[in-house]
N, CA and C of each residue as an Amber inpcrd file, in Angstrom:
protein
   306
   0.8150000  -1.1530000   0.0100000  -0.0150000  -0.0150000   0.0000000
   0.9110000   1.2320000   0.0130000   0.5200000   2.2140000  -0.7810000
   1.2970000   3.3850000  -0.9160000   0.3480000   4.6170000  -0.8020000
   0.7830000   5.6080000  -0.0630000   0.0600000   6.8850000   0.0870000
   0.7140000   7.9120000  -0.8590000  -0.1120000   8.5160000  -1.6880000
   0.3080000   9.6370000  -2.5050000  -0.3360000  10.8930000  -1.9800000
  -0.0880000  11.9910000  -2.6390000  -0.7170000  13.2640000  -2.1540000
  -2.2020000  13.2290000  -2.1970000  -2.8040000  12.5290000  -3.1930000
  -4.2240000  12.5540000  -3.3520000  -4.9780000  11.2390000  -3.1560000
  -4.2190000  10.1290000  -2.9680000  -4.8730000   8.8650000  -2.9410000
  -4.0760000   7.8140000  -2.1020000  -4.7850000   6.7570000  -1.8070000
  -4.1220000   5.5060000  -1.2490000  -4.1750000   4.4910000  -2.3860000
  -3.0320000   3.9110000  -2.6960000  -2.9680000   2.9890000  -3.7800000
  -2.5120000   1.6250000  -3.2030000  -3.2410000   0.5320000  -3.6300000
  -2.9230000  -0.7770000  -3.0810000  -2.7250000  -1.7270000  -4.2650000
  -1.6940000  -2.5820000  -4.1550000  -1.4450000  -3.5800000  -5.1830000
  -1.4030000  -4.9090000  -4.5150000  -2.0990000  -5.8730000  -5.0660000
  -2.2220000  -7.2470000  -4.4760000  -2.0390000  -8.2940000  -5.5430000
  -1.0490000  -9.1260000  -5.4060000  -0.8460000 -10.2240000  -6.3460000
  -1.7700000 -11.3850000  -5.9710000  -2.5940000 -11.7780000  -6.9470000
  -3.5780000 -12.8650000  -6.7310000  -3.7510000 -13.5970000  -8.0410000
  -2.7690000 -14.3560000  -8.4400000  -2.8590000 -15.0040000  -9.8280000
  -3.8850000 -16.1860000  -9.7950000  -4.4410000 -16.3910000 -10.9550000
  -5.3710000 -17.5020000 -11.1690000  -6.8320000 -17.1670000 -10.7680000
  -7.0800000 -15.9520000 -10.6250000  -8.5260000 -15.5330000 -10.1950000
  -9.1510000 -14.7510000 -11.3680000 -10.4220000 -14.5520000 -11.1490000
 -11.1610000 -13.6430000 -12.0610000 -11.6500000 -12.4680000 -11.2380000
 -11.8870000 -11.3260000 -11.9010000 -12.3050000 -10.1340000 -11.2190000
 -13.6010000 -10.3140000 -10.3530000 -14.4630000 -11.2180000 -10.8070000
 -15.7060000 -11.4210000 -10.0390000 -15.4430000 -12.3190000  -8.7440000
 -14.2450000 -12.8600000  -8.6080000 -13.8750000 -13.6490000  -7.4220000
 -13.5920000 -12.7690000  -6.2250000 -13.4270000 -11.4710000  -6.3680000
 -13.0640000 -10.5730000  -5.2960000 -14.2390000  -9.8550000  -4.7190000
 -14.1400000  -9.5010000  -3.4190000 -15.1340000  -8.6520000  -2.7470000
 -14.3130000  -7.5700000  -2.0550000 -14.4810000  -6.3540000  -2.4220000
 -13.6330000  -5.2410000  -1.9010000 -14.6330000  -4.2580000  -1.2160000
 -14.3750000  -3.8800000   0.0020000 -15.2190000  -3.0220000   0.7710000
 -14.4060000  -2.0240000   1.5850000 -14.9380000  -0.8070000   1.7870000
 -14.4000000   0.1670000   2.6730000 -15.4270000   0.4510000   3.7620000
 -15.0030000   0.3000000   5.0000000 -15.7990000   0.5810000   6.1540000
 -15.0560000   1.5060000   7.0700000 -15.3540000   2.8300000   7.0270000
 -14.5960000   3.7490000   7.8240000 -13.1390000   3.8090000   7.3130000
 -12.1900000   3.5070000   8.1130000 -10.8130000   3.5420000   7.7170000
 -10.2630000   2.1590000   7.6390000 -11.0930000   1.1720000   7.2500000
 -10.6750000  -0.2010000   7.0350000 -11.0270000  -0.6000000   5.6100000
 -10.0200000  -1.0740000   4.8800000 -10.2190000  -1.6620000   3.5550000
 -10.2010000  -3.1590000   3.7170000 -11.2550000  -3.8010000   3.2880000
 -11.3820000  -5.2420000   3.3480000 -11.3880000  -5.8640000   1.9800000
 -10.5240000  -6.8270000   1.7630000 -10.4780000  -7.5030000   0.5170000
 -10.5540000  -8.9830000   0.7300000 -11.5200000  -9.6650000   0.1410000
 -11.6180000 -11.0630000   0.2580000 -11.7730000 -11.7100000  -1.1600000
 -11.4910000 -12.9720000  -1.2440000 -11.6270000 -13.6310000  -2.5050000
 -11.6740000 -15.1170000  -2.3400000 -12.0970000 -15.8040000  -3.4150000
 -12.1280000 -17.2270000  -3.3710000 -11.5710000 -17.7280000  -4.6850000
 -10.6170000 -18.5740000  -4.6390000  -9.9790000 -19.1810000  -5.8150000
 -10.3870000 -20.6250000  -5.9770000 -10.8450000 -21.0090000  -7.0810000
 -11.0840000 -22.4250000  -7.3660000 -10.5530000 -22.7610000  -8.7140000
 -10.0530000 -24.0050000  -8.7890000  -9.4690000 -24.4100000 -10.0250000
  -9.6880000 -25.9130000 -10.1570000 -10.1590000 -26.3570000 -11.2270000
 -10.3930000 -27.8010000 -11.4810000 -10.0820000 -28.0300000 -12.9460000
  -9.1590000 -28.8720000 -13.1950000  -8.8040000 -29.2560000 -14.5480000
  -9.0490000 -30.7150000 -14.7100000 -10.1340000 -31.0210000 -15.3410000
 -10.5420000 -32.4230000 -15.4420000 -10.5460000 -32.8840000 -16.9180000
  -9.8120000 -33.9290000 -17.1570000  -9.8360000 -34.5650000 -18.4660000
 -10.1660000 -36.0230000 -18.3610000 -10.7800000 -36.6030000 -19.3220000
 -11.2820000 -37.9620000 -19.2510000 -10.4050000 -38.9280000 -20.0320000
  -9.3520000 -38.4920000 -20.7120000  -8.5070000 -39.3980000 -21.4650000
  -7.2880000 -39.7930000 -20.7090000  -6.8490000 -41.0190000 -20.8150000
  -5.6040000 -41.5170000 -20.2090000  -5.7120000 -41.7440000 -18.7630000
  -4.5770000 -42.0750000 -18.1200000  -4.5390000 -42.3390000 -16.6680000
  -3.7610000 -41.2400000 -16.0070000  -4.2410000 -40.7640000 -14.9630000
  -3.5540000 -39.6930000 -14.1840000  -2.4620000 -40.2500000 -13.2630000
  -1.3850000 -39.6340000 -13.2770000  -0.2750000 -39.9460000 -12.3670000
  -0.0880000 -38.8380000 -11.3470000  -0.3840000 -37.6050000 -11.7890000
  -0.2720000 -36.3890000 -11.0040000  -1.3880000 -35.4740000 -11.4330000
  -2.0860000 -34.9090000 -10.4750000  -3.0810000 -33.8660000 -10.7670000
  -2.9770000 -32.7870000  -9.6920000  -3.1080000 -31.5420000 -10.0830000
  -2.8990000 -30.4570000  -9.1960000  -4.1960000 -29.5770000  -9.1830000
  -4.5790000 -29.1460000  -7.9540000  -5.7350000 -28.2530000  -7.8360000
  -5.3870000 -27.1950000  -6.8680000  -5.7200000 -25.9720000  -7.1930000
  -5.4980000 -24.8540000  -6.2650000  -6.8220000 -24.2460000  -5.9760000
  -7.1820000 -24.1090000  -4.6660000  -8.4010000 -23.5080000  -4.3020000
  -8.3030000 -22.9700000  -2.8690000  -9.2450000 -22.1960000  -2.4670000
  -9.2260000 -21.6480000  -1.1500000  -9.6970000 -20.1920000  -1.1410000
  -9.9430000 -19.7080000   0.0470000 -10.3410000 -18.2910000   0.2010000
  -9.3570000 -17.5430000   1.0710000  -9.4210000 -16.2270000   0.9270000
  -8.5410000 -15.3690000   1.7550000  -9.3030000 -14.0930000   2.1270000
  -8.8050000 -13.4910000   3.1440000  -9.3440000 -12.1630000   3.5320000
  -8.3280000 -11.3270000   4.1660000  -8.2590000 -10.0410000   3.8340000
  -7.3310000  -9.1090000   4.4460000  -8.1370000  -7.8710000   4.8200000
  -7.8700000  -7.4110000   6.0080000  -8.4330000  -6.1120000   6.4900000
  -7.2240000  -5.2010000   6.7560000  -7.2320000  -4.0980000   5.9980000
  -6.0670000  -3.2190000   6.0350000  -6.4880000  -1.8850000   6.5540000
  -5.8880000  -1.4110000   7.7210000  -6.2130000  -0.1080000   8.1570000
  -5.6860000   0.9920000   7.2200000  -6.5480000   1.9140000   6.9610000
  -6.1450000   3.1160000   6.0370000  -5.5450000   4.2260000   6.8830000
  -4.5270000   4.9250000   6.3620000  -3.9880000   6.0280000   7.1790000
  -4.8170000   7.2870000   7.2370000  -5.8400000   7.3300000   6.4240000
  -6.7640000   8.5130000   6.4340000  -8.0920000   8.1830000   5.8710000
  -8.9940000   9.1520000   5.9950000 -10.3310000   8.9700000   5.3860000
 -10.1890000   9.0020000   3.8700000 -11.0140000   8.1660000   3.2130000
 -11.0310000   8.1770000   1.7170000 -12.4140000   8.3650000   1.2070000
 -12.5080000   8.6840000  -0.0530000 -13.7860000   8.9280000  -0.7410000
 -14.1080000   7.6030000  -1.4100000 -14.8600000   6.6690000  -0.7540000
 -15.1160000   5.4290000  -1.3240000 -16.0380000   5.4650000  -2.5220000
 -16.7570000   6.5810000  -2.7300000 -17.6140000   6.7430000  -3.9000000
 -16.8040000   6.7960000  -5.2090000 -15.5520000   7.2640000  -5.0850000
 -14.7830000   7.4130000  -6.3530000 -13.6230000   6.3270000  -6.3590000
 -13.7370000   5.3180000  -5.5550000 -12.7180000   4.2720000  -5.5420000
 -12.7720000   3.4630000  -6.8380000 -11.6130000   3.0220000  -7.2740000
 -11.5250000   2.2560000  -8.4850000 -10.6680000   0.9940000  -8.3110000
 -10.9910000  -0.1010000  -8.9540000 -10.1960000  -1.3370000  -8.8470000
 -10.0940000  -1.9000000 -10.2250000  -8.9180000  -2.4600000 -10.5410000
  -8.6330000  -3.2060000 -11.7630000  -7.8930000  -4.5190000 -11.4100000
  -8.2040000  -5.5170000 -12.2740000  -7.4670000  -6.8400000 -12.0890000
  -6.9830000  -7.2550000 -13.4730000  -5.6610000  -7.3560000 -13.5790000
  -5.0670000  -7.6760000 -14.8940000  -3.8060000  -8.4760000 -14.6290000
  -3.7220000  -9.6140000 -15.3270000  -2.5410000 -10.4970000 -15.2640000
  -2.1430000 -10.8850000 -13.8640000  -3.1630000 -11.1850000 -13.0570000
  -2.8780000 -11.6850000 -11.6970000  -2.6170000 -10.6170000 -10.6810000
  -2.8460000  -9.3460000 -11.0040000  -2.5190000  -8.2560000 -10.0680000
  -3.7910000  -7.4250000  -9.8990000  -4.2020000  -7.2670000  -8.6340000
  -5.3750000  -6.4080000  -8.3080000  -4.7740000  -5.0710000  -7.9050000
  -5.2880000  -3.9780000  -8.4870000  -4.9220000  -2.6290000  -8.0750000
  -6.1490000  -1.8830000  -7.6710000  -6.0320000  -1.2930000  -6.4250000
  -7.1660000  -0.4640000  -5.8970000  -6.7070000   0.8940000  -5.6450000
  -7.4270000   1.9090000  -6.0680000  -7.1150000   3.2770000  -5.9420000
  -8.2450000   3.9310000  -5.1250000  -7.9200000   4.5100000  -3.9810000
  -8.8740000   5.1660000  -3.0820000  -8.4840000   6.6240000  -2.9090000
  -9.2400000   7.5200000  -3.5750000  -8.9460000   8.9340000  -3.4690000
  -9.1390000   9.3720000  -2.0360000  -8.2470000  10.2510000  -1.5230000
  -8.3960000  10.7810000  -0.2110000  -9.5990000  11.6870000  -0.1520000
 -10.2350000  11.7370000   1.0560000 -11.3700000  12.6610000   1.2410000
 -10.8660000  14.0910000   1.0820000 -11.7410000  14.9550000   0.6230000
 -11.3200000  16.3250000   0.3120000 -10.7210000  17.0310000   1.4780000
 -11.2960000  16.8140000   2.6900000 -10.7810000  17.5000000   3.8690000
  -9.3850000  16.9860000   4.2670000  -8.9430000  15.8540000   3.7670000
  -7.6450000  15.2850000   4.0760000  -6.5710000  15.7440000   3.1050000
  -6.9240000  16.1170000   1.9200000  -5.9540000  16.4430000   0.8860000
  -5.2900000  17.8140000   1.2490000  -3.9990000  17.8800000   1.0170000
  -3.2860000  19.1720000   1.3030000  -3.7860000  20.2690000   0.3500000
  -3.8340000  21.4450000   0.9080000  -4.2110000  22.5660000   0.0260000
  -3.2880000  23.6860000   0.3500000  -3.0400000  24.5260000  -0.7060000
  -2.1460000  25.6240000  -0.5710000  -2.8740000  26.8570000  -0.0220000
  -2.3350000  27.5400000   0.9070000  -2.9230000  28.7590000   1.4620000
  -2.1460000  29.9580000   0.9240000  -2.8740000  30.8350000   0.1880000
  -2.1560000  31.9790000  -0.3140000  -2.1420000  33.0970000   0.6740000
  -1.1800000  33.9080000   0.6050000  -1.0250000  35.0430000   1.5400000
  -1.6050000  36.3220000   0.8070000  -2.5470000  36.9090000   1.5060000
  -3.1730000  38.1090000   0.9330000  -2.1850000  39.2410000   0.9110000
  -2.1420000  39.9780000  -0.1440000  -1.2150000  41.1530000  -0.3600000
  -1.7160000  42.3280000   0.4310000  -0.7980000  43.2980000   0.7070000
  -1.2140000  44.4790000   1.4300000  -1.5250000  45.5900000   0.4720000
């Protein structure tokens, strides 16, 4: 997880999943990501000597360093990598204060 001036950015490696396998939620200052991976490769020809299956579920609850605008949150999943972008709430973002001239 990385904090930039305007957002919190999270990158999570989760190969072998589809985007609909994830559940991403923001509750206050907690980001929760859960998912379920299932894989079954079944063929009917020949005799099996080795077969591998990967499955299971996971959940991560990550405390956020500041309030975020969950309405504008975005997530993408590409090539086994989930990326979540959470814009900081307006009141948290830094702003420049100008000095009034005399």
